[in-house]
N, CA, C and O atoms as a CHARMM CRD file, in Angstrom:
* protein
*
  344
    1    1 MET  N    244.09400 106.69100  31.07600 PROA 1      0.00000
    2    1 MET  CA   243.26400 105.84500  30.06600 PROA 1      0.00000
    3    1 MET  C    241.94300 106.84400  29.73600 PROA 1      0.00000
    4    1 MET  O    241.42000 107.47300  30.65600 PROA 1      0.00000
    5    2 LYS  N    241.60800 106.90900  28.80200 PROA 2      0.00000
    6    2 LYS  CA   240.45500 107.81400  28.49700 PROA 2      0.00000
    7    2 LYS  C    239.18900 106.85400  28.59300 PROA 2      0.00000
    8    2 LYS  O    239.27000 105.70100  28.16900 PROA 2      0.00000
    9    3 HSD  N    237.90400 107.39500  29.21200 PROA 3      0.00000
   10    3 HSD  CA   236.64100 106.94500  29.32000 PROA 3      0.00000
   11    3 HSD  C    235.97000 106.84800  27.90900 PROA 3      0.00000
   12    3 HSD  O    235.97200 107.77500  27.09900 PROA 3      0.00000
   13    4 VAL  N    235.41600 105.66700  27.71300 PROA 4      0.00000
   14    4 VAL  CA   234.74100 105.66200  26.40600 PROA 4      0.00000
   15    4 VAL  C    233.44500 105.43300  26.65300 PROA 4      0.00000
   16    4 VAL  O    233.25800 104.43600  27.35000 PROA 4      0.00000
   17    5 SER  N    232.43400 106.04800  26.30100 PROA 5      0.00000
   18    5 SER  CA   231.10200 105.64700  26.48500 PROA 5      0.00000
   19    5 SER  C    230.47400 104.80500  25.51100 PROA 5      0.00000
   20    5 SER  O    230.67100 105.12900  24.33900 PROA 5      0.00000
   21    6 MET  N    229.71100 103.72300  25.74400 PROA 6      0.00000
   22    6 MET  CA   229.14500 102.90300  24.95800 PROA 6      0.00000
   23    6 MET  C    227.87600 103.01400  24.57500 PROA 6      0.00000
   24    6 MET  O    227.06600 103.40600  25.41500 PROA 6      0.00000
   25    7 THR  N    227.41400 102.68700  23.18700 PROA 7      0.00000
   26    7 THR  CA   226.13400 103.08000  22.97300 PROA 7      0.00000
   27    7 THR  C    225.24400 101.96400  23.33200 PROA 7      0.00000
   28    7 THR  O    225.82100 100.90000  23.55800 PROA 7      0.00000
   29    8 ALA  N    223.99300 101.97600  23.42900 PROA 8      0.00000
   30    8 ALA  CA   223.01700 101.16300  23.89000 PROA 8      0.00000
   31    8 ALA  C    223.32500  99.61100  23.11200 PROA 8      0.00000
   32    8 ALA  O    223.38800  98.54300  23.72200 PROA 8      0.00000
   33    9 GLU  N    223.46900  99.75900  21.86500 PROA 9      0.00000
   34    9 GLU  CA   223.46400  98.67300  21.08600 PROA 9      0.00000
   35    9 GLU  C    225.13000  97.90300  21.40800 PROA 9      0.00000
   36    9 GLU  O    225.30200  96.73200  21.07100 PROA 9      0.00000
   37   10 GLU  N    226.08000  98.57200  21.96800 PROA 10     0.00000
   38   10 GLU  CA   227.36300  97.96200  22.11000 PROA 10     0.00000
   39   10 GLU  C    227.08100  97.29400  23.83200 PROA 10     0.00000
   40   10 GLU  O    227.96500  96.57800  24.30300 PROA 10     0.00000
   41   11 LYS  N    226.01400  97.54800  24.53800 PROA 11     0.00000
   42   11 LYS  CA   225.95500  97.17500  25.79900 PROA 11     0.00000
   43   11 LYS  C    225.03400  95.68200  25.82600 PROA 11     0.00000
   44   11 LYS  O    225.12400  94.77900  26.65800 PROA 11     0.00000
   45   12 ILE  N    224.21500  95.75400  24.73700 PROA 12     0.00000
   46   12 ILE  CA   223.07500  94.42600  24.73500 PROA 12     0.00000
   47   12 ILE  C    224.07900  93.27200  24.41200 PROA 12     0.00000
   48   12 ILE  O    225.10200  93.41500  23.74300 PROA 12     0.00000
   49   13 PHE  N    223.66200  92.15300  24.95900 PROA 13     0.00000
   50   13 PHE  CA   224.39700  91.14000  25.10900 PROA 13     0.00000
   51   13 PHE  C    223.56600  89.85000  24.73300 PROA 13     0.00000
   52   13 PHE  O    222.37300  90.09600  24.90800 PROA 13     0.00000
   53   14 ASN  N    223.76400  88.60900  24.29400 PROA 14     0.00000
   54   14 ASN  CA   223.04100  87.50800  24.11400 PROA 14     0.00000
   55   14 ASN  C    223.09100  86.65800  25.23600 PROA 14     0.00000
   56   14 ASN  O    224.08700  86.56600  25.95300 PROA 14     0.00000
   57   15 ILE  N    221.91000  85.95400  25.43100 PROA 15     0.00000
   58   15 ILE  CA   221.80000  84.99300  26.49700 PROA 15     0.00000
   59   15 ILE  C    221.16600  83.69000  25.68800 PROA 15     0.00000
   60   15 ILE  O    220.35800  83.82600  24.76900 PROA 15     0.00000
   61   16 ALA  N    221.65300  82.39100  26.16700 PROA 16     0.00000
   62   16 ALA  CA   220.87100  81.11300  25.71800 PROA 16     0.00000
   63   16 ALA  C    221.00100  80.28900  27.06700 PROA 16     0.00000
   64   16 ALA  O    221.93700  80.39700  27.85900 PROA 16     0.00000
   65   17 PHE  N    219.95900  79.48700  27.19000 PROA 17     0.00000
   66   17 PHE  CA   220.00100  78.47600  28.29000 PROA 17     0.00000
   67   17 PHE  C    218.61900  77.61400  28.12000 PROA 17     0.00000
   68   17 PHE  O    217.64200  77.97100  27.46200 PROA 17     0.00000
   69   18 GLU  N    218.73000  76.64100  28.71300 PROA 18     0.00000
   70   18 GLU  CA   217.27400  75.31200  28.83000 PROA 18     0.00000
   71   18 GLU  C    216.94900  75.51900  30.11300 PROA 18     0.00000
   72   18 GLU  O    217.74200  75.77900  31.01800 PROA 18     0.00000
   73   19 GLU  N    215.68300  75.39600  30.20200 PROA 19     0.00000
   74   19 GLU  CA   214.83200  75.22200  31.27200 PROA 19     0.00000
   75   19 GLU  C    213.75500  74.60000  31.37100 PROA 19     0.00000
   76   19 GLU  O    212.86100  75.14300  30.72100 PROA 19     0.00000
   77   20 ALA  N    213.37500  73.47500  32.03200 PROA 20     0.00000
   78   20 ALA  CA   212.12000  72.45700  31.98700 PROA 20     0.00000
   79   20 ALA  C    212.17700  72.10700  30.59800 PROA 20     0.00000
   80   20 ALA  O    211.12200  72.18400  29.96800 PROA 20     0.00000
   81   21 GLY  N    213.29500  71.71000  29.96100 PROA 21     0.00000
   82   21 GLY  CA   213.26400  71.14400  28.55700 PROA 21     0.00000
   83   21 GLY  C    212.93800  72.03600  27.35300 PROA 21     0.00000
   84   21 GLY  O    213.00200  71.66500  26.18000 PROA 21     0.00000
   85   22 THR  N    212.62500  73.10400  27.72600 PROA 22     0.00000
   86   22 THR  CA   212.63200  74.27400  26.61500 PROA 22     0.00000
   87   22 THR  C    213.76100  75.24500  26.43900 PROA 22     0.00000
   88   22 THR  O    214.07900  76.00500  27.35400 PROA 22     0.00000
   89   23 LYS  N    214.45300  75.23200  25.12500 PROA 23     0.00000
   90   23 LYS  CA   215.49300  76.00800  25.00300 PROA 23     0.00000
   91   23 LYS  C    215.00800  77.54800  24.70600 PROA 23     0.00000
   92   23 LYS  O    214.14200  77.88900  23.90100 PROA 23     0.00000
   93   24 TYR  N    215.87200  78.47500  25.65300 PROA 24     0.00000
   94   24 TYR  CA   215.66400  79.89500  25.32400 PROA 24     0.00000
   95   24 TYR  C    216.89100  80.54000  24.83700 PROA 24     0.00000
   96   24 TYR  O    218.00200  80.24500  25.27900 PROA 24     0.00000
   97   25 THR  N    216.66300  81.52200  23.82100 PROA 25     0.00000
   98   25 THR  CA   217.63400  82.26800  23.28900 PROA 25     0.00000
   99   25 THR  C    216.94700  83.90600  23.46500 PROA 25     0.00000
  100   25 THR  O    215.73200  84.10800  23.44500 PROA 25     0.00000
  101   26 GLY  N    217.81300  84.81200  23.60800 PROA 26     0.00000
  102   26 GLY  CA   217.42200  85.94200  23.50800 PROA 26     0.00000
  103   26 GLY  C    218.53300  87.02300  23.88400 PROA 26     0.00000
  104   26 GLY  O    219.72200  86.70600  23.84100 PROA 26     0.00000
  105   27 TRP  N    218.15800  88.20300  24.22600 PROA 27     0.00000
  106   27 TRP  CA   219.25000  89.40100  24.32100 PROA 27     0.00000
  107   27 TRP  C    218.66900  90.15900  25.81100 PROA 27     0.00000
  108   27 TRP  O    217.55600  90.02800  26.31800 PROA 27     0.00000
  109   28 VAL  N    219.72600  90.90500  26.25100 PROA 28     0.00000
  110   28 VAL  CA   219.57200  91.49800  27.40900 PROA 28     0.00000
  111   28 VAL  C    220.25800  93.18400  27.09500 PROA 28     0.00000
  112   28 VAL  O    221.28900  93.53200  26.51900 PROA 28     0.00000
  113   29 ASN  N    219.33000  93.84700  27.66100 PROA 29     0.00000
  114   29 ASN  CA   219.87800  95.43300  27.47900 PROA 29     0.00000
  115   29 ASN  C    220.12400  95.76100  28.81400 PROA 29     0.00000
  116   29 ASN  O    219.12700  95.60600  29.52000 PROA 29     0.00000
  117   30 PRO  N    221.24200  96.21100  29.46700 PROA 30     0.00000
  118   30 PRO  CA   221.44500  96.72800  30.55100 PROA 30     0.00000
  119   30 PRO  C    221.03000  98.28300  30.76000 PROA 30     0.00000
  120   30 PRO  O    221.10200  99.09300  29.83600 PROA 30     0.00000
  121   31 SER  N    220.61100  98.60200  31.99500 PROA 31     0.00000
  122   31 SER  CA   220.08400  99.85600  32.26800 PROA 31     0.00000
  123   31 SER  C    221.40600 100.77900  32.12300 PROA 31     0.00000
  124   31 SER  O    222.54300 100.33000  31.97800 PROA 31     0.00000
  125   32 GLU  N    221.06300 102.12600  32.18800 PROA 32     0.00000
  126   32 GLU  CA   222.18200 103.04300  32.35800 PROA 32     0.00000
  127   32 GLU  C    222.31500 103.26700  33.85000 PROA 32     0.00000
  128   32 GLU  O    223.40800 103.52000  34.35600 PROA 32     0.00000
  129   33 LYS  N    221.22400 103.17700  34.53400 PROA 33     0.00000
  130   33 LYS  CA   221.32200 103.57700  35.87900 PROA 33     0.00000
  131   33 LYS  C    221.94100 102.18300  36.66500 PROA 33     0.00000
  132   33 LYS  O    221.55800 101.02600  36.49000 PROA 33     0.00000
  133   34 LEU  N    222.98700 102.65100  37.55800 PROA 34     0.00000
  134   34 LEU  CA   223.87100 101.61300  38.44200 PROA 34     0.00000
  135   34 LEU  C    223.27900 101.47000  39.63000 PROA 34     0.00000
  136   34 LEU  O    222.60100 102.34100  40.17500 PROA 34     0.00000
  137   35 ASN  N    223.56000 100.17000  40.14900 PROA 35     0.00000
  138   35 ASN  CA   223.37800  99.94100  41.79900 PROA 35     0.00000
  139   35 ASN  C    224.43700 100.21300  42.64800 PROA 35     0.00000
  140   35 ASN  O    225.42600 100.68300  42.08600 PROA 35     0.00000
  141   36 LYS  N    224.51200 100.03400  43.94500 PROA 36     0.00000
  142   36 LYS  CA   225.50200 100.56400  44.42200 PROA 36     0.00000
  143   36 LYS  C    226.84000  99.43200  44.32300 PROA 36     0.00000
  144   36 LYS  O    227.93600  99.64300  44.84300 PROA 36     0.00000
  145   37 ASP  N    226.55500  98.46200  43.70500 PROA 37     0.00000
  146   37 ASP  CA   227.85700  97.59700  43.28800 PROA 37     0.00000
  147   37 ASP  C    228.33200  97.90100  42.00600 PROA 37     0.00000
  148   37 ASP  O    229.32500  97.29100  41.61000 PROA 37     0.00000
  149   38 GLY  N    227.75800  98.79900  41.23600 PROA 38     0.00000
  150   38 GLY  CA   228.47100  99.50800  40.10400 PROA 38     0.00000
  151   38 GLY  C    227.95300  98.84100  38.76200 PROA 38     0.00000
  152   38 GLY  O    228.40200  99.18300  37.66800 PROA 38     0.00000
  153   39 LEU  N    226.89600  97.78600  38.92800 PROA 39     0.00000
  154   39 LEU  CA   226.40200  96.95700  38.21900 PROA 39     0.00000
  155   39 LEU  C    224.77600  97.65800  37.79400 PROA 39     0.00000
  156   39 LEU  O    223.99800  98.24000  38.55000 PROA 39     0.00000
  157   40 PRO  N    224.61100  97.33500  36.22000 PROA 40     0.00000
  158   40 PRO  CA   223.31300  97.94300  35.86600 PROA 40     0.00000
  159   40 PRO  C    222.07800  97.59000  36.90000 PROA 40     0.00000
  160   40 PRO  O    221.96800  96.44200  37.33000 PROA 40     0.00000
  161   41 ALA  N    221.22900  98.54600  37.24900 PROA 41     0.00000
  162   41 ALA  CA   220.14100  98.35500  38.21300 PROA 41     0.00000
  163   41 ALA  C    219.15100  97.51500  37.79700 PROA 41     0.00000
  164   41 ALA  O    218.51900  96.89000  38.64900 PROA 41     0.00000
  165   42 SER  N    218.86200  97.36900  36.44500 PROA 42     0.00000
  166   42 SER  CA   218.00700  96.56600  35.82800 PROA 42     0.00000
  167   42 SER  C    218.43100  96.17500  34.47700 PROA 42     0.00000
  168   42 SER  O    219.37900  96.68000  33.87700 PROA 42     0.00000
  169   43 PHE  N    217.49000  95.02600  33.93900 PROA 43     0.00000
  170   43 PHE  CA   218.05000  94.66700  32.60700 PROA 43     0.00000
  171   43 PHE  C    216.71000  94.29200  31.90000 PROA 43     0.00000
  172   43 PHE  O    215.92000  93.51600  32.43900 PROA 43     0.00000
  173   44 HSD  N    216.45000  94.90500  30.58000 PROA 44     0.00000
  174   44 HSD  CA   215.52300  94.63400  29.88900 PROA 44     0.00000
  175   44 HSD  C    215.56700  93.32300  28.97900 PROA 44     0.00000
  176   44 HSD  O    216.29200  93.29200  27.98500 PROA 44     0.00000
  177   45 VAL  N    214.86200  92.36700  29.30800 PROA 45     0.00000
  178   45 VAL  CA   215.33800  90.74700  28.70800 PROA 45     0.00000
  179   45 VAL  C    214.12700  90.60000  27.78300 PROA 45     0.00000
  180   45 VAL  O    212.97900  90.98000  28.01400 PROA 45     0.00000
  181   46 VAL  N    214.61100  89.95600  26.65400 PROA 46     0.00000
  182   46 VAL  CA   213.48900  89.32900  25.46100 PROA 46     0.00000
  183   46 VAL  C    214.03100  88.02800  25.34900 PROA 46     0.00000
  184   46 VAL  O    215.24700  87.90000  25.19900 PROA 46     0.00000
  185   47 LEU  N    213.35700  87.14700  25.39700 PROA 47     0.00000
  186   47 LEU  CA   213.46000  85.68400  25.44700 PROA 47     0.00000
  187   47 LEU  C    212.51500  85.01400  24.15200 PROA 47     0.00000
  188   47 LEU  O    211.29700  85.17300  24.07200 PROA 47     0.00000
  189   48 ASN  N    213.21100  84.36100  23.32400 PROA 48     0.00000
  190   48 ASN  CA   212.44600  83.70300  22.43700 PROA 48     0.00000
  191   48 ASN  C    211.42300  84.67200  21.43300 PROA 48     0.00000
  192   48 ASN  O    210.34100  84.37000  20.93000 PROA 48     0.00000
  193   49 ASP  N    212.15100  85.86500  21.35600 PROA 49     0.00000
  194   49 ASP  CA   211.29500  86.89400  20.58300 PROA 49     0.00000
  195   49 ASP  C    210.36500  87.48100  21.23200 PROA 49     0.00000
  196   49 ASP  O    209.75900  88.32700  20.57400 PROA 49     0.00000
  197   50 THR  N    209.98600  87.31300  22.45100 PROA 50     0.00000
  198   50 THR  CA   209.24000  87.87300  23.30300 PROA 50     0.00000
  199   50 THR  C    209.57100  88.55100  24.76200 PROA 50     0.00000
  200   50 THR  O    210.28500  87.98600  25.59000 PROA 50     0.00000
  201   51 SER  N    208.99800  89.75700  24.95700 PROA 51     0.00000
  202   51 SER  CA   209.60300  90.52200  25.98200 PROA 51     0.00000
  203   51 SER  C    209.27400  89.67100  27.50700 PROA 51     0.00000
  204   51 SER  O    208.17000  89.27500  27.88200 PROA 51     0.00000
  205   52 PHE  N    210.28900  89.56800  28.06500 PROA 52     0.00000
  206   52 PHE  CA   210.31000  88.61700  29.28600 PROA 52     0.00000
  207   52 PHE  C    209.91500  89.69200  30.46500 PROA 52     0.00000
  208   52 PHE  O    209.17500  89.38200  31.39900 PROA 52     0.00000
  209   53 GLY  N    210.46500  90.91800  30.31400 PROA 53     0.00000
  210   53 GLY  CA   210.32000  91.95000  31.41500 PROA 53     0.00000
  211   53 GLY  C    211.56000  92.77900  31.67100 PROA 53     0.00000
  212   53 GLY  O    212.48400  92.79900  30.85800 PROA 53     0.00000
  213   54 TYR  N    211.58300  93.55700  32.96200 PROA 54     0.00000
  214   54 TYR  CA   212.58700  94.10000  33.39200 PROA 54     0.00000
  215   54 TYR  C    213.16500  93.22500  34.72100 PROA 54     0.00000
  216   54 TYR  O    212.45100  93.10500  35.71600 PROA 54     0.00000
  217   55 VAL  N    214.24500  92.74500  34.67000 PROA 55     0.00000
  218   55 VAL  CA   214.82400  91.92700  35.51200 PROA 55     0.00000
  219   55 VAL  C    216.02300  92.86900  36.62200 PROA 55     0.00000
  220   55 VAL  O    216.81000  93.73800  36.24600 PROA 55     0.00000
  221   56 SER  N    215.83900  92.38300  37.95200 PROA 56     0.00000
  222   56 SER  CA   216.94700  93.12000  38.87000 PROA 56     0.00000
  223   56 SER  C    217.39100  92.22400  39.87000 PROA 56     0.00000
  224   56 SER  O    216.77500  91.18900  40.12100 PROA 56     0.00000
  225   57 HSD  N    218.38600  92.55100  40.43100 PROA 57     0.00000
  226   57 HSD  CA   218.78500  91.56900  41.59400 PROA 57     0.00000
  227   57 HSD  C    218.68200  92.36400  42.65600 PROA 57     0.00000
  228   57 HSD  O    219.37900  93.37500  42.74900 PROA 57     0.00000
  229   58 ASN  N    217.65700  91.95100  43.74000 PROA 58     0.00000
  230   58 ASN  CA   217.31700  92.46200  44.98400 PROA 58     0.00000
  231   58 ASN  C    217.59000  91.50500  46.15200 PROA 58     0.00000
  232   58 ASN  O    217.22000  90.33100  46.17000 PROA 58     0.00000
  233   59 ASN  N    218.35500  92.19800  47.24400 PROA 59     0.00000
  234   59 ASN  CA   218.23700  91.18000  48.29500 PROA 59     0.00000
  235   59 ASN  C    218.75600  89.82200  48.08000 PROA 59     0.00000
  236   59 ASN  O    218.34700  88.84400  48.70600 PROA 59     0.00000
  237   60 GLY  N    219.65000  89.79100  47.19400 PROA 60     0.00000
  238   60 GLY  CA   220.06200  88.32700  46.90300 PROA 60     0.00000
  239   60 GLY  C    219.43800  87.45700  45.95600 PROA 60     0.00000
  240   60 GLY  O    219.86600  86.34300  45.65300 PROA 60     0.00000
  241   61 GLU  N    218.37700  88.02400  45.48400 PROA 61     0.00000
  242   61 GLU  CA   217.44800  87.17400  44.56800 PROA 61     0.00000
  243   61 GLU  C    217.17500  87.99500  43.47700 PROA 61     0.00000
  244   61 GLU  O    217.35300  89.21100  43.55000 PROA 61     0.00000
  245   62 TRP  N    216.66400  87.32000  42.24300 PROA 62     0.00000
  246   62 TRP  CA   216.55800  87.79600  41.08500 PROA 62     0.00000
  247   62 TRP  C    214.87700  88.05300  41.04500 PROA 62     0.00000
  248   62 TRP  O    214.05800  87.20400  41.39900 PROA 62     0.00000
  249   63 THR  N    214.57900  89.26300  40.59300 PROA 63     0.00000
  250   63 THR  CA   212.97700  89.33400  40.16100 PROA 63     0.00000
  251   63 THR  C    212.76200  90.15500  38.90600 PROA 63     0.00000
  252   63 THR  O    213.63000  90.81200  38.33100 PROA 63     0.00000
  253   64 VAL  N    211.49400  90.03100  38.55800 PROA 64     0.00000
  254   64 VAL  CA   211.04300  90.54000  37.25100 PROA 64     0.00000
  255   64 VAL  C    209.76500  91.18800  37.29800 PROA 64     0.00000
  256   64 VAL  O    208.86400  90.62500  37.92100 PROA 64     0.00000
  257   65 ASP  N    209.53500  92.35500  36.70000 PROA 65     0.00000
  258   65 ASP  CA   208.38100  93.07100  36.88200 PROA 65     0.00000
  259   65 ASP  C    207.03400  92.36300  36.11500 PROA 65     0.00000
  260   65 ASP  O    205.92000  92.87100  36.24400 PROA 65     0.00000
  261   66 GLU  N    207.17000  91.61100  35.61900 PROA 66     0.00000
  262   66 GLU  CA   206.12400  90.67100  34.90900 PROA 66     0.00000
  263   66 GLU  C    205.92700  89.51500  35.61800 PROA 66     0.00000
  264   66 GLU  O    206.84000  89.15700  36.36200 PROA 66     0.00000
  265   67 ASP  N    204.73400  88.72700  35.53300 PROA 67     0.00000
  266   67 ASP  CA   204.01200  87.68100  36.28300 PROA 67     0.00000
  267   67 ASP  C    205.02100  86.37100  35.41900 PROA 67     0.00000
  268   67 ASP  O    204.54200  85.90400  34.38500 PROA 67     0.00000
  269   68 ARG  N    206.31800  85.87900  35.89000 PROA 68     0.00000
  270   68 ARG  CA   206.95300  84.80200  35.15000 PROA 68     0.00000
  271   68 ARG  C    207.23600  83.85500  36.33400 PROA 68     0.00000
  272   68 ARG  O    207.10000  84.21100  37.50400 PROA 68     0.00000
  273   69 PRO  N    207.65600  82.57100  35.93800 PROA 69     0.00000
  274   69 PRO  CA   207.93800  81.57400  36.61400 PROA 69     0.00000
  275   69 PRO  C    209.33800  81.82100  37.60700 PROA 69     0.00000
  276   69 PRO  O    210.33800  82.39200  37.17000 PROA 69     0.00000
  277   70 ALA  N    209.24100  81.33700  38.89700 PROA 70     0.00000
  278   70 ALA  CA   210.46100  81.82300  39.58300 PROA 70     0.00000
  279   70 ALA  C    211.82400  81.12300  39.18600 PROA 70     0.00000
  280   70 ALA  O    212.91100  81.63400  39.45300 PROA 70     0.00000
  281   71 GLY  N    211.65800  79.69900  38.40900 PROA 71     0.00000
  282   71 GLY  CA   212.60700  79.24100  38.00100 PROA 71     0.00000
  283   71 GLY  C    213.32100  79.64800  36.82400 PROA 71     0.00000
  284   71 GLY  O    214.52300  79.49000  36.61000 PROA 71     0.00000
  285   72 LEU  N    212.31900  80.27700  35.95900 PROA 72     0.00000
  286   72 LEU  CA   212.61400  80.98900  34.67800 PROA 72     0.00000
  287   72 LEU  C    213.43100  82.14000  34.93900 PROA 72     0.00000
  288   72 LEU  O    214.48300  82.34200  34.33200 PROA 72     0.00000
  289   73 THR  N    212.91200  83.00500  35.94900 PROA 73     0.00000
  290   73 THR  CA   213.71100  84.24100  36.37500 PROA 73     0.00000
  291   73 THR  C    214.81500  83.91500  36.83400 PROA 73     0.00000
  292   73 THR  O    215.73500  84.63100  36.43800 PROA 73     0.00000
  293   74 GLU  N    215.11000  83.04300  37.57700 PROA 74     0.00000
  294   74 GLU  CA   216.39900  82.46200  38.23200 PROA 74     0.00000
  295   74 GLU  C    217.44900  82.17000  37.22600 PROA 74     0.00000
  296   74 GLU  O    218.57600  82.64800  37.35600 PROA 74     0.00000
  297   75 LYS  N    217.07700  81.28000  36.06200 PROA 75     0.00000
  298   75 LYS  CA   217.72000  81.13000  34.91200 PROA 75     0.00000
  299   75 LYS  C    218.07500  82.33500  34.20700 PROA 75     0.00000
  300   75 LYS  O    219.22600  82.37900  33.77200 PROA 75     0.00000
  301   76 VAL  N    217.37600  83.24700  34.02100 PROA 76     0.00000
  302   76 VAL  CA   217.61000  84.41300  33.39900 PROA 76     0.00000
  303   76 VAL  C    218.63500  85.17500  34.27100 PROA 76     0.00000
  304   76 VAL  O    219.54500  85.73400  33.65800 PROA 76     0.00000
  305   77 GLY  N    218.61300  85.26400  35.51100 PROA 77     0.00000
  306   77 GLY  CA   219.73600  86.09300  36.29600 PROA 77     0.00000
  307   77 GLY  C    220.81000  85.45600  36.30800 PROA 77     0.00000
  308   77 GLY  O    221.83100  86.14100  36.25800 PROA 77     0.00000
  309   78 LYS  N    220.95800  83.95900  36.37800 PROA 78     0.00000
  310   78 LYS  CA   222.06100  83.32200  36.22300 PROA 78     0.00000
  311   78 LYS  C    222.94800  83.61500  34.98300 PROA 78     0.00000
  312   78 LYS  O    224.17100  83.56700  35.11600 PROA 78     0.00000
  313   79 ALA  N    222.43500  83.89200  33.87900 PROA 79     0.00000
  314   79 ALA  CA   222.81300  84.02800  32.57900 PROA 79     0.00000
  315   79 ALA  C    223.44700  85.62400  32.62200 PROA 79     0.00000
  316   79 ALA  O    224.46200  85.99000  32.03000 PROA 79     0.00000
  317   80 ILE  N    222.67900  86.35600  33.37500 PROA 80     0.00000
  318   80 ILE  CA   223.17300  87.87200  33.28400 PROA 80     0.00000
  319   80 ILE  C    224.34400  87.70400  34.51200 PROA 80     0.00000
  320   80 ILE  O    225.19700  88.58900  34.45100 PROA 80     0.00000
  321   81 GLU  N    224.49800  86.90700  35.40800 PROA 81     0.00000
  322   81 GLU  CA   225.66100  86.79600  36.27600 PROA 81     0.00000
  323   81 GLU  C    226.75700  86.39000  35.38600 PROA 81     0.00000
  324   81 GLU  O    227.82700  86.99700  35.42300 PROA 81     0.00000
  325   82 ARG  N    226.55400  85.38000  34.57000 PROA 82     0.00000
  326   82 ARG  CA   227.88800  84.86700  33.68500 PROA 82     0.00000
  327   82 ARG  C    228.38500  86.05800  32.96100 PROA 82     0.00000
  328   82 ARG  O    229.58600  86.15800  32.71200 PROA 82     0.00000
  329   83 LYS  N    227.65400  86.84200  32.65700 PROA 83     0.00000
  330   83 LYS  CA   228.17600  88.04800  31.63600 PROA 83     0.00000
  331   83 LYS  C    229.00300  89.01500  32.53800 PROA 83     0.00000
  332   83 LYS  O    229.94400  89.69800  32.13200 PROA 83     0.00000
  333   84 TYR  N    228.51500  88.98300  33.85700 PROA 84     0.00000
  334   84 TYR  CA   229.32700  90.17500  34.69800 PROA 84     0.00000
  335   84 TYR  C    230.30600  89.41100  35.75900 PROA 84     0.00000
  336   84 TYR  O    230.87000  90.03300  36.65900 PROA 84     0.00000
  337   85 ALA  N    230.45700  87.98600  35.56700 PROA 85     0.00000
  338   85 ALA  CA   231.40200  87.51200  36.33900 PROA 85     0.00000
  339   85 ALA  C    232.72100  87.99400  36.42200 PROA 85     0.00000
  340   85 ALA  O    233.32900  88.13300  35.36100 PROA 85     0.00000
  341   86 VAL  N    233.33400  88.30200  37.58500 PROA 86     0.00000
  342   86 VAL  CA   234.89600  88.87000  37.30700 PROA 86     0.00000
  343   86 VAL  C    235.83900  87.79300  37.77900 PROA 86     0.00000
  344   86 VAL  O    237.05600  87.95400  37.68900 PROA 86     0.00000
């Protein structure tokens, strides 16, 4: 099988969820760099037309490089996990 490289636009995916009564929609752009599990090392996330930050999964928890509520960061992480569920 021939390996086909995907463009950045092809890797971007949409997410949507609700947290504390607020509906969030947005998109996720996975990094080119992969972690030891073969998944993207980080994800640039935009929610409700605002940059949420760069989200990554470290030591069993989701983190973000911006000051964001932990509950919201966890919801973003769970939305990303759904995309990569095997």
